[in-house]
C-alpha positions as CSV (number, residue, x, y, z in Angstrom):
1,A,88.5,14.5,49.9
2,F,87.0,17.4,51.6
3,A,83.9,19.2,50.4
4,T,84.2,22.8,49.3
5,P,82.3,25.2,51.7
6,K,79.2,26.7,50.2
7,R,79.1,29.6,52.6
8,T,80.5,30.7,56.0
9,F,79.0,32.9,58.7
10,D,80.0,34.4,62.0
11,V,78.3,33.1,65.1
12,T,77.2,35.5,67.8
13,L,75.6,35.4,71.2
14,R,73.9,38.7,72.1
15,G,76.2,40.4,69.6
16,V,79.4,38.9,70.9
17,P,81.3,36.5,68.6
18,V,81.3,32.8,69.7
19,L,84.7,31.2,69.1
20,R,86.2,27.7,69.3
21,L,83.1,25.9,67.9
22,N,83.7,22.2,67.7
23,E,81.6,19.1,66.9
24,L,78.8,20.4,64.7
25,E,75.5,18.6,64.2
26,F,72.5,19.8,62.2
27,I,69.3,19.2,64.2
28,N,65.9,20.1,63.0
29,G,67.0,23.2,61.1
30,Y,69.6,24.4,63.6
31,L,73.3,23.9,63.9
32,W,74.4,22.6,67.3
33,A,78.0,23.0,68.3
34,N,79.9,22.5,71.5
35,I,82.4,25.2,72.5
36,W,85.7,23.5,72.7
37,Q,87.2,22.9,76.1
38,T,83.8,23.7,77.8
39,N,80.7,21.9,78.8
40,N,78.6,24.2,76.7
41,I,76.6,23.6,73.6
42,V,75.1,26.4,71.5
43,V,72.2,26.2,69.1
44,I,72.7,28.4,66.1
45,D,70.3,29.8,63.5
46,T,72.2,29.3,60.3
47,L,70.5,32.1,58.5
48,S,71.4,34.8,61.0
49,G,74.4,33.2,62.8
50,K,72.8,34.1,66.1
51,V,72.8,31.7,69.0
52,V,69.1,30.9,69.8
53,G,69.8,28.5,72.7
54,T,72.4,27.2,75.0
55,L,72.9,24.0,76.9
56,D,75.1,23.7,80.0
57,C,76.1,20.0,80.1
58,T,78.0,20.4,83.4
59,G,77.4,17.3,85.5
60,L,76.3,15.1,82.6
61,L,79.3,12.8,83.2
62,R,79.0,12.1,86.9
63,P,82.2,11.1,88.9
64,Q,80.6,7.8,89.9
65,D,80.3,6.9,86.2
66,V,84.0,7.1,85.6
67,P,85.9,3.8,86.1
68,S,88.7,3.9,88.5
69,G,91.9,5.1,86.8
70,A,90.1,6.5,83.8
71,R,90.9,10.0,82.6
72,P,87.9,11.3,80.6
73,D,88.4,14.5,78.7
74,V,86.1,17.2,77.3
75,L,82.5,17.1,76.0
76,N,82.8,16.8,72.2
77,G,80.3,14.4,70.8
78,I,76.8,15.4,69.4
79,A,74.7,12.9,67.4
80,F,71.2,13.1,66.1
81,D,68.9,10.3,64.8
82,S,66.4,12.0,62.5
83,N,64.2,8.9,62.4
84,T,63.7,8.8,66.1
85,Q,64.4,12.5,66.9
86,R,66.9,11.3,69.6
87,I,69.9,13.4,70.6
88,W,73.0,11.8,72.0
89,L,76.0,13.5,73.8
90,T,79.4,12.1,74.8
91,G,83.0,13.2,75.2
92,K,86.6,12.1,74.6
93,R,87.3,9.0,76.5
94,W,83.9,9.1,78.2
95,P,82.7,5.6,79.3
96,K,79.0,6.4,78.4
97,I,76.9,8.0,75.7
98,Y,73.9,10.0,77.1
99,E,70.6,10.5,75.4
100,V,69.3,14.0,76.2
101,K,65.8,15.5,75.8
102,V,65.7,19.2,75.3
103,N,62.6,21.3,76.0
104,T,62.0,23.9,73.2
């Protein structure tokens, strides 16, 4: 069964709506979401809906990390371990999971 939404909000970056948000993860008071079919992640203030940070993950999956014949797809995995404060990223059919450190 699905939960009933408690509220919704529009997400904007410098006043422009951000569409196609995918793979949401709540990290230290902010909502992280990748923008579907891109290598970009936005960090969202859930009170205002404003994007307060962006991450360009281009190059995270290096060509030499892809096994011969494999066909990896888009970035779409965000995970957070609140006990260790570690952030992990991956994608569809990616052969690896990457721990990332973000300067705030």
